[in-house]
C-alpha positions as CSV (number, residue, x, y, z in Angstrom):
1,M,-5.3,-41.9,-75.8
2,N,-7.8,-44.6,-74.8
3,G,-10.9,-42.9,-73.5
4,K,-14.5,-43.7,-74.2
5,V,-16.7,-42.2,-76.9
6,F,-20.5,-42.4,-77.2
7,I,-22.0,-41.9,-80.7
8,S,-25.0,-39.8,-79.9
9,I,-21.8,-34.1,-79.2
10,G,-24.1,-32.3,-77.4
11,V,-23.5,-16.8,-80.6
12,A,-24.0,-14.9,-78.1
13,M,-23.5,-13.0,-81.6
14,L,-24.7,-5.6,-88.1
15,V,-23.4,-4.5,-91.6
16,A,-25.6,-4.7,-94.7
17,V,-25.4,-8.2,-96.2
18,Q,-26.7,-9.0,-99.7
19,V,-29.4,-11.7,-98.9
20,N,-32.5,-12.3,-100.9
21,A,-35.5,-12.3,-98.6
22,A,-37.0,-15.3,-100.4
23,T,-33.9,-17.3,-99.9
24,R,-32.7,-16.0,-96.5
25,P,-30.6,-18.5,-94.7
26,D,-32.3,-20.2,-91.8
27,T,-30.1,-23.1,-90.7
28,P,-26.7,-22.9,-89.0
29,S,-24.9,-24.2,-92.0
30,E,-26.7,-21.7,-94.4
31,I,-26.0,-18.8,-92.0
32,A,-22.3,-19.8,-91.8
33,A,-22.1,-20.1,-95.6
34,C,-23.6,-16.6,-95.9
35,M,-21.0,-15.2,-93.5
36,V,-18.1,-16.9,-95.4
37,D,-19.5,-15.5,-98.7
38,N,-19.6,-12.0,-97.3
39,D,-16.4,-11.9,-95.3
40,A,-13.9,-14.6,-96.4
41,T,-10.9,-12.6,-95.4
42,D,-11.9,-12.2,-91.8
43,V,-13.0,-15.8,-91.7
44,R,-9.5,-16.9,-92.6
45,K,-8.1,-14.6,-89.8
46,L,-10.6,-16.2,-87.3
47,L,-9.7,-19.7,-88.2
48,D,-6.0,-18.9,-87.7
49,T,-6.6,-18.1,-84.0
50,M,-6.6,-20.4,-81.0
51,P,-10.1,-21.3,-79.9
52,G,-11.2,-19.2,-77.0
53,S,-8.2,-16.9,-77.1
54,P,-8.2,-13.1,-76.9
55,S,-7.1,-13.0,-80.6
56,E,-10.2,-15.1,-81.5
57,A,-12.4,-12.6,-79.8
58,V,-10.8,-9.8,-81.8
59,A,-11.0,-11.7,-85.1
60,A,-14.6,-12.6,-84.5
61,K,-15.9,-9.1,-84.2
62,P,-16.0,-8.2,-87.9
63,I,-17.5,-11.6,-88.8
64,L,-20.2,-11.4,-86.2
65,E,-21.3,-8.1,-87.7
66,Y,-22.5,-10.1,-90.6
67,Y,-24.5,-12.5,-88.5
68,G,-27.6,-10.3,-88.3
69,G,-27.8,-9.8,-92.0
70,C,-27.4,-13.5,-92.6
71,N,-29.9,-14.4,-89.9
72,D,-33.0,-12.4,-90.4
73,N,-31.4,-9.2,-88.9
74,K,-31.0,-10.8,-85.4
75,A,-28.4,-8.8,-83.6
76,V,-26.3,-10.9,-81.2
77,S,-23.1,-10.1,-79.2
78,G,-20.6,-12.1,-77.3
79,A,-18.0,-14.9,-78.0
80,L,-18.1,-17.8,-80.4
81,A,-19.0,-21.1,-79.1
82,W,-17.4,-24.3,-80.5
83,R,-20.3,-25.0,-82.7
84,D,-20.4,-21.5,-84.2
85,R,-16.8,-21.7,-85.1
86,A,-17.2,-25.3,-86.5
87,E,-20.1,-24.3,-88.7
88,I,-18.0,-21.4,-90.1
89,A,-15.1,-23.7,-90.6
90,N,-17.3,-26.2,-92.4
91,A,-18.6,-23.5,-94.7
92,A,-15.1,-22.3,-95.4
93,L,-13.9,-25.8,-96.1
94,I,-16.7,-26.5,-98.6
95,K,-15.8,-23.3,-100.4
96,R,-12.1,-24.2,-100.4
97,M,-12.7,-27.7,-101.6
98,G,-14.5,-26.4,-104.6
99,K,-11.4,-24.5,-105.7
100,K,-8.6,-26.8,-104.6
101,S,-7.7,-30.4,-104.8
102,F,-7.0,-32.4,-101.7
103,D,-3.5,-33.7,-101.0
104,I,-4.0,-36.8,-98.9
105,A,-0.3,-37.1,-98.1
106,A,-0.5,-33.7,-96.4
107,A,-1.8,-35.4,-93.2
108,S,1.6,-36.7,-92.4
109,Q,3.1,-33.2,-92.6
110,P,3.4,-30.8,-89.6
111,G,1.8,-27.4,-89.2
112,W,-1.9,-28.1,-89.7
113,A,-2.9,-29.6,-86.4
114,L,-3.6,-27.5,-83.3
115,E,-0.7,-27.1,-80.9
116,I,-0.9,-25.4,-77.6
117,G,2.4,-23.5,-77.0
118,A,4.3,-23.8,-73.7
119,G,3.2,-21.3,-71.1
120,K,-0.3,-20.9,-72.4
121,T,-2.9,-20.8,-69.7
122,P,-6.4,-22.4,-70.2
123,G,-9.2,-20.0,-69.5
124,T,-6.9,-17.0,-70.3
125,D,-5.0,-17.8,-73.4
126,Y,-7.4,-20.4,-74.8
127,D,-10.6,-22.4,-74.1
128,A,-9.6,-25.8,-72.9
129,A,-12.9,-27.5,-74.0
130,A,-12.9,-26.0,-77.4
131,A,-9.2,-26.7,-78.0
132,G,-9.6,-30.2,-76.8
133,T,-12.5,-30.7,-79.2
134,R,-10.4,-29.4,-82.0
135,M,-7.5,-31.7,-81.1
136,F,-10.0,-34.6,-81.0
137,G,-11.0,-33.7,-84.6
138,D,-7.3,-33.5,-85.6
139,C,-6.8,-37.0,-84.3
140,I,-9.8,-38.3,-86.2
141,V,-8.6,-36.7,-89.4
142,R,-5.1,-38.1,-88.9
143,A,-6.4,-41.6,-88.3
144,A,-8.9,-41.8,-91.1
145,L,-8.2,-38.9,-93.5
146,Q,-10.0,-40.4,-96.6
147,A,-13.1,-41.1,-94.6
148,A,-13.1,-37.5,-93.2
149,V,-12.7,-36.1,-96.7
150,D,-15.5,-38.3,-98.0
151,L,-17.7,-37.1,-95.2
152,A,-16.9,-33.4,-96.0
153,R,-17.7,-34.0,-99.6
154,S,-20.9,-36.0,-99.0
155,A,-24.5,-34.6,-98.9
156,P,-26.1,-34.6,-95.5
157,G,-28.4,-37.5,-95.1
158,G,-27.1,-39.5,-98.0
159,V,-25.6,-42.9,-98.4
160,A,-22.1,-41.5,-98.8
161,E,-22.4,-39.6,-95.5
162,K,-23.5,-42.8,-93.7
163,T,-20.7,-44.8,-95.1
164,A,-18.1,-42.2,-94.2
165,I,-19.5,-41.9,-90.6
166,D,-19.4,-45.6,-90.2
167,R,-15.7,-45.7,-91.2
168,L,-14.9,-42.8,-88.9
169,S,-16.7,-44.3,-85.9
170,I,-14.0,-47.0,-85.7
171,V,-11.3,-44.5,-84.9
172,L,-13.2,-42.3,-82.4
173,A,-12.4,-44.2,-79.1
174,P,-8.6,-44.2,-79.6
175,C,-8.7,-40.4,-80.1
176,V,-10.4,-39.8,-76.7
177,P,-7.8,-38.9,-74.0
178,A,-7.4,-41.6,-71.4
179,G,-9.9,-41.4,-68.6
180,Q,-12.3,-39.1,-70.4
181,N,-15.7,-39.8,-72.0
182,M,-17.2,-38.0,-74.9
183,K,-20.7,-38.0,-76.4
184,V,-20.7,-37.5,-80.1
185,K,-23.7,-37.2,-82.3
186,R,-23.2,-38.8,-85.7
187,A,-24.3,-35.5,-87.3
188,D,-21.6,-33.6,-85.4
189,L,-18.7,-35.7,-86.9
190,R,-18.9,-33.4,-90.0
191,L,-18.2,-30.4,-87.8
192,L,-15.5,-32.1,-85.8
193,V,-13.4,-32.8,-88.9
194,A,-14.2,-29.5,-90.6
195,E,-11.6,-27.2,-89.2
196,P,-8.8,-29.8,-89.2
197,L,-9.5,-30.5,-92.9
198,Y,-9.7,-26.7,-93.6
199,H,-6.2,-26.2,-92.1
200,L,-4.9,-29.4,-93.8
201,M,-5.9,-28.0,-97.2
202,A,-4.0,-24.8,-96.5
203,K,-0.7,-26.8,-96.3
């Protein structure tokens, strides 16, 4: 891998959800946290699927039913975009990190990174762009695990976040496939490493 990366990444989604009107979630991260709090079991099933696969679409249905209750009763239908899934993964990671310690050595073990099985067809069995983005995140986590963990634990906008992002920025370019370019917003690095770290913690 030796592509180029530019630090700058640029659902179509009802069940009663317990949400206080005075504290109703209004940001993507808060909505995702609300969904995880209300349906952790189905979130786990979702994150065990291949991005853009038929199984993801099936697993997403019960979760998306909570979207309206978590987002001012806005009913939405359709498939999960990469960012939707990443926000859910980040919320699930935060919840998991609060209950379990992180084994840094686990990054060298198999079974947590996304692998596309032989015979799988992009566009039918998985979404190539979403899967590629996930694998980009896997590479970042593998190359700078402690910095990724520090980022996940940091408060948005704080000094710790900036320090972690600066450390991660060094490993981005080597993780881009040769001949490809990627534009990555600094704020999106947290989402890029969220699902890889979530699966890593499961090992």
